[in-house]
C-alpha positions as CSV (number, residue, x, y, z in Angstrom):
1,X,-139.7,130.4,59.6
2,X,-138.4,128.6,56.4
3,X,-135.5,126.3,56.6
4,X,-133.8,124.7,53.5
5,X,-131.6,121.8,54.2
6,X,-128.5,121.1,51.8
7,X,-128.0,116.9,51.5
8,X,-124.7,116.6,49.7
9,X,-123.3,113.4,48.7
10,X,-119.8,112.2,50.4
11,X,-117.7,113.8,47.5
12,X,-119.8,116.9,47.4
13,X,-119.8,117.6,51.1
14,X,-115.8,117.4,50.8
15,X,-115.5,119.8,48.3
16,X,-117.9,122.2,50.2
17,X,-115.8,121.9,53.1
18,X,-112.6,122.5,51.2
19,X,-114.6,125.6,49.5
20,X,-115.7,127.2,52.8
21,X,-112.1,126.8,54.1
22,X,-110.6,128.0,51.2
23,X,-112.6,131.1,51.1
24,X,-111.7,131.6,55.2
25,X,-108.3,131.3,54.0
26,X,-108.2,133.5,51.4
27,X,-109.7,136.6,53.5
28,X,-106.8,135.9,55.9
29,X,-108.9,134.0,58.6
30,X,-107.7,130.9,60.3
31,X,-109.0,128.8,63.9
32,X,-105.4,128.1,64.6
33,X,-104.2,130.3,67.1
34,X,-99.8,130.9,67.4
35,X,-98.5,129.0,70.3
36,X,-97.2,131.9,72.4
37,X,-100.6,133.3,72.1
38,X,-102.3,130.1,73.5
39,X,-99.5,129.8,75.9
40,X,-100.0,133.5,77.4
41,X,-104.1,132.6,77.8
42,X,-103.6,129.7,79.7
43,X,-100.9,131.3,82.0
44,X,-103.8,134.2,82.2
45,X,-106.5,131.9,82.9
46,X,-104.4,130.4,85.8
47,X,-103.2,133.6,87.1
48,X,-106.8,135.5,86.9
49,X,-107.3,137.6,89.7
50,X,-111.2,138.1,90.1
51,X,-112.8,141.2,91.6
52,X,-113.2,141.5,95.2
53,X,-116.9,142.8,95.4
54,X,-119.2,140.0,95.1
55,X,-122.6,139.6,92.9
56,X,-123.1,136.4,92.8
57,X,-126.5,136.5,94.7
58,X,-128.2,138.6,92.0
59,X,-129.8,135.8,89.9
60,X,-128.8,136.9,86.4
61,X,-129.4,134.7,83.2
62,X,-128.1,134.7,79.5
63,X,-130.0,135.0,76.4
64,X,-128.4,133.9,73.1
65,X,-128.4,131.9,69.8
66,X,-128.9,128.5,70.8
67,X,-125.6,126.5,71.4
68,X,-123.6,129.4,72.1
69,X,-120.4,129.2,74.2
70,X,-119.1,132.4,74.1
71,X,-121.4,134.5,76.5
72,X,-120.5,137.8,76.7
73,X,-123.4,139.4,78.7
74,X,-125.9,138.5,81.5
75,X,-129.0,140.1,82.8
76,X,-130.9,140.9,85.6
77,X,-134.1,143.3,85.3
78,X,-136.9,144.4,87.8
79,X,-139.7,146.6,87.5
80,X,-139.8,149.2,90.3
81,X,-142.1,152.3,91.3
82,X,-139.7,154.5,89.2
83,X,-139.5,152.0,86.1
84,X,-137.0,149.4,85.9
85,X,-133.7,148.3,87.3
86,X,-131.1,146.9,85.3
87,X,-128.0,145.2,86.0
88,X,-125.9,144.0,82.9
89,X,-122.6,141.9,83.6
90,X,-120.1,141.8,80.9
91,X,-117.4,139.4,80.5
92,X,-113.9,140.2,82.1
93,X,-111.8,140.0,79.1
94,X,-109.8,142.7,80.1
95,X,-108.9,140.5,83.3
96,X,-107.2,137.8,80.7
97,X,-105.3,139.9,77.8
98,X,-102.0,141.2,79.3
99,X,-101.3,144.4,77.3
100,X,-98.4,144.1,74.9
101,X,-98.1,140.4,74.7
102,X,-98.4,137.9,72.1
103,X,-102.2,137.4,72.8
104,X,-102.6,140.8,72.8
105,X,-100.9,141.0,69.5
106,X,-102.9,138.3,68.3
107,X,-106.5,139.6,69.4
108,X,-105.5,143.1,67.3
109,X,-105.0,141.6,64.3
110,X,-108.0,139.2,64.5
111,X,-110.0,142.5,65.5
112,X,-113.4,140.2,65.8
113,X,-114.8,136.7,65.8
114,X,-116.0,135.5,62.5
115,X,-119.0,133.2,62.6
116,X,-118.8,131.0,59.3
117,X,-120.6,127.9,58.3
118,X,-117.7,125.5,58.9
119,X,-117.6,127.2,62.3
120,X,-116.4,129.9,64.6
121,X,-113.1,131.5,64.6
122,X,-112.7,133.3,67.7
123,X,-111.2,136.4,68.7
124,X,-109.7,134.9,71.7
125,X,-108.7,130.9,72.3
126,X,-111.2,128.8,73.4
127,X,-109.8,128.6,77.3
128,X,-111.0,132.1,77.4
129,X,-113.8,132.6,75.0
130,X,-115.6,129.5,75.7
131,X,-114.6,128.9,79.6
132,X,-112.6,131.0,81.8
133,X,-114.3,134.3,80.5
134,X,-117.7,132.9,79.4
135,X,-120.6,133.8,81.8
136,X,-121.6,130.6,81.4
137,X,-124.3,129.2,83.6
138,X,-123.7,128.1,87.3
139,X,-120.1,129.3,86.8
140,X,-118.5,132.3,89.1
141,X,-116.9,134.5,86.8
142,X,-115.8,138.0,86.7
143,X,-117.7,141.0,84.7
144,X,-118.2,144.1,84.5
145,X,-121.4,145.4,86.1
146,X,-123.5,148.2,84.8
147,X,-126.3,149.1,86.8
148,X,-128.7,151.1,85.1
149,X,-132.1,153.1,86.5
150,X,-134.7,153.4,83.4
151,X,-137.6,155.5,83.7
152,X,-141.1,154.8,82.5
153,X,-140.3,157.1,79.3
154,X,-137.1,155.2,78.6
155,X,-134.7,157.4,79.9
156,X,-131.5,155.9,81.4
157,X,-129.2,156.8,84.2
158,X,-126.2,154.8,84.8
159,X,-125.9,154.7,88.9
160,X,-122.7,152.8,89.2
161,X,-120.2,150.4,86.9
162,X,-118.1,147.8,89.0
163,X,-116.2,144.7,88.6
164,X,-117.3,142.0,90.6
165,X,-117.7,138.4,90.2
166,X,-121.0,136.9,89.3
167,X,-123.2,133.6,88.7
168,X,-125.6,133.3,85.9
169,X,-128.4,131.0,86.9
170,X,-129.2,129.7,83.7
171,X,-128.6,129.9,79.7
172,X,-131.6,130.6,77.4
173,X,-132.0,130.6,73.7
174,X,-133.9,133.0,72.1
175,X,-137.1,130.9,71.8
176,X,-136.9,129.6,75.0
177,X,-137.0,133.4,76.4
178,X,-140.1,134.0,74.2
179,X,-141.8,131.0,75.5
180,X,-141.4,132.3,79.2
181,X,-142.7,135.4,78.1
182,X,-145.9,134.0,76.1
183,X,-146.4,132.4,79.2
184,X,-146.4,135.3,81.3
185,X,-142.8,134.8,83.4
186,X,-142.4,137.8,85.3
187,X,-138.9,138.3,84.4
188,X,-139.4,138.2,80.6
189,X,-142.5,140.5,81.3
190,X,-140.3,142.9,83.0
191,X,-137.6,143.2,79.9
192,X,-140.5,143.5,77.3
193,X,-142.3,146.0,79.2
194,X,-138.2,147.9,79.1
195,X,-138.3,146.8,75.7
196,X,-141.4,148.5,74.6
197,X,-140.2,151.9,76.6
198,X,-136.7,151.9,75.0
199,X,-138.1,151.4,71.4
200,X,-140.6,154.3,72.1
201,X,-137.9,156.7,73.3
202,X,-136.0,155.5,70.0
203,X,-138.9,156.4,67.8
204,X,-139.1,160.1,69.7
205,X,-135.1,160.5,69.3
206,X,-135.6,159.7,65.3
207,X,-133.6,156.0,65.7
208,X,-133.9,153.6,63.1
209,X,-133.3,149.8,62.2
210,X,-132.9,148.0,59.0
211,X,-135.1,145.1,60.4
212,X,-134.3,142.4,57.5
213,X,-135.1,139.2,58.0
214,X,-131.7,136.9,58.9
215,X,-130.4,134.2,56.9
216,X,-128.6,131.7,58.8
217,X,-125.8,129.2,57.6
218,X,-125.9,126.3,60.4
219,X,-124.3,122.8,60.0
220,X,-127.2,120.2,61.2
221,X,-124.8,117.3,62.6
222,X,-124.2,115.4,59.7
223,X,-121.9,117.1,57.2
224,X,-124.6,119.1,55.8
225,X,-125.9,122.4,55.8
226,X,-129.5,124.6,56.2
227,X,-130.2,128.2,55.8
228,X,-132.7,129.6,58.1
229,X,-134.6,132.7,57.0
230,X,-136.3,134.3,60.7
231,X,-137.3,137.7,61.7
232,X,-136.1,138.2,65.3
233,X,-138.4,137.4,67.7
234,X,-139.8,140.1,70.2
235,X,-137.8,139.3,73.3
236,X,-134.7,138.9,71.1
237,X,-135.2,142.9,70.1
238,X,-136.1,143.6,73.7
239,X,-132.9,142.3,74.7
240,X,-131.0,144.1,72.1
241,X,-132.2,147.2,74.0
242,X,-130.1,146.5,76.9
243,X,-127.2,146.4,74.9
244,X,-127.7,149.7,72.8
245,X,-128.6,151.5,76.3
246,X,-125.7,150.1,77.9
247,X,-123.4,151.5,74.8
248,X,-125.4,155.1,74.8
249,X,-124.4,155.3,78.8
250,X,-120.9,154.3,77.5
251,X,-120.7,157.0,75.2
252,X,-121.9,159.5,77.5
253,X,-119.0,158.6,80.0
254,X,-116.5,159.1,77.2
255,X,-118.1,162.5,76.2
256,X,-118.2,163.7,79.8
257,X,-114.4,162.8,80.0
258,X,-113.2,164.0,76.7
259,X,-111.6,160.8,76.1
260,X,-113.2,158.0,74.3
261,X,-113.5,156.0,71.1
262,X,-117.3,156.1,69.7
263,X,-119.1,154.0,67.1
264,X,-120.4,156.8,64.5
265,X,-122.6,157.0,61.8
266,X,-123.4,160.1,59.5
267,X,-127.0,160.6,58.7
268,X,-128.2,160.1,55.3
269,X,-127.4,163.3,52.9
270,X,-130.1,164.5,50.8
271,X,-129.3,162.2,47.7
272,X,-129.7,159.2,49.4
273,X,-133.0,160.1,51.0
274,X,-134.6,161.5,47.8
275,X,-133.8,158.2,45.7
276,X,-134.9,156.1,48.7
277,X,-138.2,158.3,48.5
278,X,-138.5,157.4,44.7
279,X,-137.9,154.0,45.3
280,X,-140.4,153.5,48.1
281,X,-143.4,155.6,45.8
282,X,-142.6,153.6,42.7
283,X,-143.2,150.4,44.8
284,X,-146.5,151.3,45.9
285,X,-145.8,152.4,49.6
286,X,-144.9,156.0,49.6
287,X,-142.7,157.5,52.6
288,X,-144.9,160.3,54.2
289,X,-143.2,163.6,53.6
290,X,-144.1,164.4,57.6
291,X,-142.9,160.9,58.9
292,X,-139.0,160.7,59.9
293,X,-137.3,157.7,57.8
294,X,-137.2,155.5,61.5
295,X,-140.5,155.5,61.7
296,X,-141.2,154.8,58.2
297,X,-139.0,151.9,58.6
298,X,-140.7,150.5,61.3
299,X,-144.2,150.6,59.6
300,X,-143.0,148.5,56.9
301,X,-143.7,144.6,56.8
302,X,-141.1,142.5,55.2
303,X,-143.5,139.4,54.6
304,X,-145.1,141.6,51.7
305,X,-142.8,141.6,48.6
306,X,-142.8,145.4,47.5
307,X,-142.4,146.2,51.4
308,X,-139.4,143.9,51.7
309,X,-137.7,145.3,48.7
310,X,-138.2,148.7,50.1
311,X,-136.4,147.5,53.2
312,X,-133.4,146.5,51.0
313,X,-133.3,149.4,49.3
314,X,-133.2,151.6,52.7
315,X,-129.4,149.7,53.0
316,X,-128.3,153.0,50.7
317,X,-129.3,155.2,54.4
318,X,-127.3,153.1,56.5
319,X,-123.5,153.8,55.2
320,X,-120.3,155.3,56.8
321,X,-120.3,153.9,60.4
322,X,-116.7,154.6,62.0
323,X,-115.0,154.1,65.2
324,X,-114.1,157.6,66.2
325,X,-111.2,158.2,68.9
326,X,-111.1,161.4,70.6
327,X,-108.7,162.5,73.5
328,X,-109.0,166.1,74.6
329,X,-112.1,167.2,72.9
330,X,-115.2,165.4,71.6
331,X,-115.8,164.5,67.9
332,X,-117.8,167.4,65.8
333,X,-120.1,164.8,64.5
334,X,-120.3,162.2,67.9
335,X,-123.5,160.4,67.0
336,X,-124.4,157.4,65.3
337,X,-127.4,158.3,63.2
338,X,-129.5,155.0,63.2
339,X,-128.9,155.1,67.0
340,X,-129.9,158.8,66.7
341,X,-127.3,159.4,70.0
342,X,-123.7,159.0,70.9
343,X,-122.9,155.4,71.0
344,X,-120.1,153.2,71.8
345,X,-119.3,149.3,71.6
346,X,-118.9,147.8,74.9
347,X,-120.9,144.6,75.5
348,X,-119.4,142.4,73.5
349,X,-115.4,141.8,74.3
350,X,-115.4,138.4,73.8
351,X,-116.2,138.9,70.2
352,X,-114.8,142.2,69.3
353,X,-111.8,143.9,70.1
354,X,-112.8,147.3,70.5
355,X,-115.1,146.4,73.5
356,X,-111.8,145.3,75.6
357,X,-110.7,148.7,76.2
358,X,-113.8,150.6,75.8
359,X,-115.0,148.6,79.3
360,X,-111.6,149.6,80.8
361,X,-112.0,153.4,79.6
362,X,-115.7,153.7,81.0
363,X,-114.9,151.9,84.4
364,X,-112.2,154.5,84.9
365,X,-114.5,157.1,83.9
366,X,-117.4,156.2,86.4
367,X,-115.3,155.7,89.1
368,X,-112.9,158.9,88.4
369,X,-109.7,156.7,88.2
370,X,-106.7,157.3,86.0
371,X,-107.2,155.9,82.5
372,X,-104.1,153.6,81.7
373,X,-102.1,154.8,79.5
374,X,-102.1,151.5,77.1
375,X,-105.8,152.0,76.7
376,X,-104.8,155.7,75.6
377,X,-102.2,154.6,73.2
378,X,-104.7,152.3,71.9
379,X,-107.1,154.7,71.0
380,X,-106.0,156.1,67.5
381,X,-104.7,152.5,66.2
382,X,-107.8,150.8,67.0
383,X,-110.3,152.0,64.4
384,X,-107.5,150.9,61.5
385,X,-107.6,147.2,63.2
386,X,-111.3,146.9,63.3
387,X,-111.9,148.2,59.8
388,X,-109.4,146.0,58.7
389,X,-110.8,143.0,60.7
390,X,-114.7,143.6,59.8
391,X,-113.7,143.7,56.2
392,X,-111.9,140.3,56.2
393,X,-114.7,139.2,58.0
394,X,-117.5,140.3,55.9
395,X,-115.5,138.9,52.7
396,X,-115.2,135.8,54.3
397,X,-119.1,135.6,55.2
398,X,-120.1,136.4,51.9
399,X,-117.8,133.7,50.3
400,X,-119.1,131.1,52.5
401,X,-122.5,132.0,52.3
402,X,-122.5,132.1,48.1
403,X,-120.5,129.0,48.5
404,X,-123.4,127.2,50.6
405,X,-126.1,129.2,48.5
406,X,-124.4,127.6,45.5
407,X,-124.5,124.2,47.0
408,X,-128.2,124.1,47.9
409,X,-129.0,124.9,44.3
410,X,-126.1,122.7,42.8
411,X,-128.3,119.5,42.2
412,X,-131.3,121.6,40.9
413,X,-129.5,122.9,37.8
414,X,-132.8,123.7,35.1
415,X,-135.4,124.0,37.7
416,X,-137.5,127.1,38.2
417,X,-137.9,128.8,41.4
418,X,-140.1,131.8,42.8
419,X,-138.8,134.8,43.6
420,X,-138.7,138.6,44.7
421,X,-137.2,141.4,43.3
422,X,-135.2,143.1,45.8
423,X,-133.4,145.6,43.6
424,X,-134.5,146.1,40.0
425,X,-131.8,148.6,39.4
426,X,-129.7,147.5,36.4
427,X,-125.9,147.2,36.8
428,X,-124.0,150.2,35.7
429,X,-121.0,150.1,33.2
430,X,-117.9,148.4,33.9
431,X,-114.3,150.1,34.6
432,X,-113.6,150.1,30.7
433,X,-117.1,151.6,30.1
434,X,-118.7,148.5,28.6
435,X,-122.0,147.5,30.1
436,X,-123.1,144.1,31.3
437,X,-125.9,142.3,30.2
438,X,-129.1,143.5,32.2
439,X,-129.5,141.4,35.5
440,X,-131.8,142.4,38.9
441,X,-131.0,140.9,42.1
442,X,-133.6,138.7,43.5
443,X,-134.1,136.9,46.9
444,X,-135.6,133.0,46.1
445,X,-138.6,132.2,48.4
446,X,-137.5,128.9,49.2
447,X,-134.7,128.2,49.4
448,X,-133.9,131.7,50.9
449,X,-131.1,132.6,48.4
450,X,-130.1,135.9,47.4
451,X,-128.4,136.3,43.8
452,X,-128.4,138.4,40.5
453,X,-130.5,137.2,37.9
454,X,-130.2,138.0,34.1
455,X,-133.3,139.8,32.5
456,X,-135.0,143.0,33.4
457,X,-137.9,143.7,36.2
458,X,-139.1,146.0,38.6
459,X,-138.0,146.0,42.4
460,X,-141.1,144.2,44.6
461,X,-142.1,142.2,41.6
462,X,-142.5,138.5,41.8
463,X,-141.0,136.2,38.9
464,X,-139.8,132.7,38.3
465,X,-136.1,132.3,37.5
466,X,-134.5,129.2,36.4
467,X,-131.1,128.3,37.9
468,X,-128.7,127.9,34.7
469,X,-125.2,127.3,36.9
470,X,-124.8,126.7,40.7
471,X,-120.6,126.3,40.8
472,X,-119.9,125.3,44.7
473,X,-116.0,125.8,44.7
474,X,-116.5,129.5,43.0
475,X,-119.6,130.3,45.0
476,X,-121.4,131.2,41.8
477,X,-124.8,131.1,40.9
478,X,-126.1,132.1,37.5
479,X,-129.8,132.5,37.5
480,X,-132.4,133.9,34.5
481,X,-135.6,135.5,34.5
482,X,-138.2,133.2,32.8
483,X,-141.6,134.2,33.6
484,X,-143.2,136.3,35.8
485,X,-144.8,134.4,38.9
486,X,-148.4,134.1,39.2
């Protein structure tokens, strides 16, 4: 793991904070909640009617990024003679958001939680997202509990979906969970063996993951920021398989009932596959003709520059994701191609709008109950709301990352850094037909900054780049390839 810390003068820190806030505002994001929605949230918490079924004897726990307070999921798993039994508790957000009110309107406008360097801009007010609705340790909370039986080959069967009260026993960070797995903890061992079985099934059904190192921007508590580059831990990947499995079970419920909202994505077209195959061959790691692209991506080692460049190029295969509603007949193309199965977002209702409706829908379908009319009415309008929200959040995240990256290099103009060319393609002509100066996309090794650099070089090669400009307010970095790296 590489960490680069940003230390700023008082003046530079103030400029950084102002620039980050401006980037969020420019994307239409705000931490401020309308007074009417806040009032409604407080009233909803006071009037909350917890589920009658009591599952507080189940020793659930949560596994999340360190310091998280908006906890959507709590897990319990055990190995059985038939494979594994998994109980997955999802926060009862529907119990706190009355349909048609000011709070409902504001969550529909926001769409999702934005995680920015200056802080979280939540989908729901803190009284819900960080308190009454969050599955915090040692607190009795309402939840939708998915009870799933998993066979040794990874096949999953939903045996029950109930609303119940639960109590998480402890909150673990990913490193803490990994440390327990390494120490032989039985719970984590069961989760890991489950994860291995699900990954093997994923490979059999043709699933794929774009397993790029993550760059996380975090405040360090002193007015400074750091960028951390890391590869997800094994236990983190195991934990993600529980959410993925639950979303697949939700999709099957919806398809069986002919009413739902799926997360779909088309398979990559032949042109994209052909271009990706050429890139892989050009970088010295050919994609075998008889291997599915998902299996090929799993074979890559992103610690190698050429293979990291291939993984970046694979992003062209993961395009066209959308929310697809249906009521009366299933969609013609119900699959999410990377999952290689029908799939629905349903496990993060504190952070994503659609999950709130998906939970109500799936619960009704699993228990042969009538689907609330408000949920049916929301299905056709949710995709556009999520598209707008996702676009706004992505724009703010990219702008804020650009600003922090510029801040990391603002005091190092004129210095040279080693980098990897992750995309050696030159930019195309602009709208007026003119061609910009040649440049390629590079990833600095330390600090882990990504930007375009003037010059030409092949994907996967190591180069030295010189920082010619780093403007914090604009989030602009100007790099130039100087010499090939030794």
